Backbone as JSON Lines, residues from 0, in Angstrom:
{"i":0,"aa":"M","n":[96.8,44.69,97.85],"ca":[96.13,43.55,98.49],"c":[94.96,43.07,97.63]}
{"i":1,"aa":"K","n":[94.17,44.04,97.23],"ca":[92.98,43.67,96.45],"c":[93.39,42.96,95.15]}
{"i":2,"aa":"R","n":[94.42,43.46,94.53],"ca":[94.83,42.85,93.26],"c":[95.25,41.4,93.45]}
{"i":3,"aa":"T","n":[96.05,41.15,94.47],"ca":[96.51,39.77,94.71],"c":[95.32,38.86,95.03]}
{"i":4,"aa":"Q","n":[94.39,39.36,95.8],"ca":[93.21,38.56,96.13],"c":[92.44,38.21,94.86]}
{"i":5,"aa":"H","n":[92.31,39.18,93.98],"ca":[91.57,38.95,92.74],"c":[92.27,37.85,91.91]}
{"i":6,"aa":"K","n":[93.59,37.94,91.84],"ca":[94.34,36.93,91.09],"c":[94.12,35.55,91.69]}
{"i":7,"aa":"K","n":[94.16,35.48,93.0],"ca":[93.95,34.19,93.68],"c":[92.57,33.64,93.33]}
{"i":8,"aa":"L","n":[91.59,34.51,93.34],"ca":[90.22,34.09,93.02],"c":[90.18,33.5,91.62]}
{"i":9,"aa":"K","n":[90.84,34.16,90.7],"ca":[90.83,33.69,89.3],"c":[91.44,32.3,89.21]}
{"i":10,"aa":"V","n":[92.45,32.06,90.03],"ca":[93.12,30.74,89.99],"c":[92.26,29.68,90.67]}
{"i":11,"aa":"I","n":[91.61,30.07,91.74],"ca":[90.78,29.12,92.5],"c":[89.55,28.7,91.69]}
{"i":12,"aa":"K","n":[88.98,29.61,90.96],"ca":[87.74,29.3,90.21],"c":[87.9,28.09,89.29]}
{"i":13,"aa":"P","n":[88.9,28.06,88.43],"ca":[89.06,26.9,87.55],"c":[89.27,25.6,88.34]}
{"i":14,"aa":"L","n":[89.97,25.7,89.46],"ca":[90.2,24.51,90.29],"c":[88.87,23.96,90.77]}
{"i":15,"aa":"K","n":[88.01,24.84,91.23],"ca":[86.69,24.4,91.7],"c":[85.92,23.79,90.54]}
{"i":16,"aa":"M","n":[86.01,24.39,89.38],"ca":[85.3,23.88,88.21],"c":[85.77,22.45,87.89]}
{"i":17,"aa":"S","n":[87.06,22.24,87.92],"ca":[87.6,20.91,87.61],"c":[87.08,19.89,88.63]}
{"i":18,"aa":"Q","n":[87.01,20.31,89.88],"ca":[86.5,19.4,90.93],"c":[85.05,19.06,90.63]}
{"i":19,"aa":"E","n":[84.28,20.05,90.24],"ca":[82.86,19.81,89.92],"c":[82.74,18.84,88.74]}
{"i":20,"aa":"T","n":[83.52,19.06,87.72],"ca":[83.46,18.2,86.54],"c":[83.87,16.77,86.9]}
{"i":21,"aa":"K","n":[84.86,16.65,87.77],"ca":[85.3,15.31,88.2],"c":[84.15,14.6,88.9]}
{"i":22,"aa":"K","n":[83.46,15.33,89.76],"ca":[82.32,14.74,90.48],"c":[81.27,14.3,89.47]}
{"i":23,"aa":"Q","n":[81.0,15.13,88.5],"ca":[79.99,14.8,87.49],"c":[80.42,13.57,86.71]}
{"i":24,"aa":"L","n":[81.69,13.5,86.38],"ca":[82.2,12.35,85.62],"c":[82.02,11.08,86.43]}
{"i":25,"aa":"K","n":[82.3,11.16,87.72],"ca":[82.14,9.98,88.58],"c":[80.69,9.54,88.59]}
{"i":26,"aa":"K","n":[79.8,10.51,88.69],"ca":[78.36,10.21,88.69],"c":[77.98,9.54,87.37]}
{"i":27,"aa":"L","n":[78.49,10.06,86.28],"ca":[78.17,9.5,84.97],"c":[78.67,8.07,84.88]}
{"i":28,"aa":"K","n":[79.86,7.84,85.38],"ca":[80.43,6.49,85.33],"c":[79.54,5.53,86.13]}
{"i":29,"aa":"K","n":[79.11,5.97,87.29],"ca":[78.25,5.13,88.13],"c":[76.96,4.83,87.37]}
{"i":30,"aa":"L","n":[76.42,5.83,86.71],"ca":[75.16,5.65,85.98],"c":[75.36,4.67,84.82]}
{"i":31,"aa":"S","n":[76.48,4.8,84.16],"ca":[76.72,3.94,83.0],"c":[76.93,2.49,83.43]}
{"i":32,"aa":"T","n":[77.54,2.26,84.58],"ca":[77.8,0.89,85.04],"c":[76.5,0.22,85.46]}
{"i":33,"aa":"T","n":[75.61,0.97,86.05],"ca":[74.36,0.35,86.53],"c":[73.42,0.12,85.37]}
């Protein structure tokens, strides 16, 4: 059980990172347009 949970965590982490970067990119785009 623990091993599978750890693997899931490893997969989820990059997904969260990509979401964060997307948010940052959106913010940057808004800043550049204004």
